[in-house]
C-alpha positions as CSV (number, residue, x, y, z in Angstrom):
1,M,0.1,0.2,0.0
2,T,1.3,3.6,-1.1
3,R,2.2,6.2,1.8
4,G,-0.7,8.5,0.1
5,A,-3.3,5.5,0.6
6,V,-2.2,4.9,4.1
7,Q,-2.5,8.5,4.7
8,S,-5.9,8.7,3.1
9,V,-6.9,6.1,5.3
10,E,-5.7,7.8,8.4
11,D,-7.2,11.1,7.2
12,V,-10.9,9.5,6.8
13,V,-10.0,7.7,10.2
14,K,-9.7,10.9,12.2
15,N,-12.6,12.4,10.3
16,I,-14.6,9.7,11.5
17,I,-13.5,9.7,14.9
18,A,-13.7,13.7,15.1
19,A,-17.1,13.8,13.8
20,E,-18.4,10.7,16.1
21,L,-16.7,12.2,19.3
22,R,-17.1,15.8,18.4
23,V,-13.5,16.5,19.3
24,S,-11.0,18.7,16.8
25,R,-9.1,16.4,14.6
26,D,-5.8,18.7,16.2
27,Q,-6.6,16.4,19.3
28,L,-6.0,13.3,17.4
29,N,-2.6,11.6,17.0
30,P,-1.5,7.8,16.5
31,E,-1.2,7.5,20.2
32,T,-4.6,8.9,21.1
33,H,-6.6,6.6,23.3
34,L,-10.2,6.7,22.3
35,M,-11.5,5.8,25.7
36,K,-8.6,7.3,28.2
37,D,-7.9,10.6,26.2
38,L,-11.3,11.3,24.6
39,G,-13.7,9.7,26.8
40,A,-15.1,7.1,24.3
41,D,-17.4,4.1,25.6
42,S,-18.3,1.0,23.8
43,L,-21.3,2.7,22.1
44,D,-19.1,5.1,20.6
45,A,-16.6,2.4,19.5
46,L,-19.3,0.7,17.6
47,N,-20.6,3.4,16.1
48,I,-17.2,4.4,14.8
49,A,-17.0,0.7,13.6
50,L,-19.8,1.0,11.6
51,R,-18.9,4.3,9.9
52,L,-15.6,3.0,9.2
53,E,-17.4,-0.2,7.3
54,E,-19.5,2.3,5.5
55,A,-16.6,4.5,4.6
56,F,-14.4,1.8,3.3
57,K,-16.9,-0.9,2.1
58,I,-15.2,-3.5,4.8
59,K,-16.9,-5.8,7.5
60,I,-15.1,-5.5,10.7
61,P,-15.8,-8.6,12.9
62,D,-17.1,-7.9,16.3
63,D,-14.2,-9.4,18.1
64,A,-11.9,-6.8,16.3
65,I,-13.6,-3.6,17.9
66,P,-12.3,-4.0,21.3
67,K,-8.6,-4.1,19.6
68,F,-9.5,-0.7,18.3
69,L,-7.8,1.4,21.1
70,T,-5.9,4.0,19.6
71,V,-6.1,6.1,16.4
72,S,-3.0,3.9,15.4
73,D,-5.0,0.8,15.9
74,I,-7.8,1.8,14.1
75,V,-5.8,2.8,11.0
76,T,-3.8,-0.6,11.0
77,G,-7.0,-2.7,11.7
78,V,-8.5,-0.8,8.5
79,N,-5.7,-1.2,6.5
80,D,-5.6,-4.9,7.4
81,H,-9.2,-5.4,6.4
82,L,-8.5,-3.8,3.0
83,S,-5.5,-5.6,2.2
84,E,-7.6,-8.8,3.3
85,R,-10.1,-7.7,0.3
86,Q,-7.9,-7.9,-2.2
């Protein structure tokens, strides 16, 4: 996957997180923890996962959602699902 493709995945992920949690994109970096740093709960995580599925046309297994703790975790998870699809 090209650097540009990775960057666009990261941009979309950040946009979804910012919109869902009503935070500024400036607050989001790869190490930002959704629950500890942004106060997200399990319903927020589910809503983010659903929006990711819609945006990227992927299916995120329910057991993968609890592993999406940081922005970096989510970007990596989405990239893994995208590469599985090819």
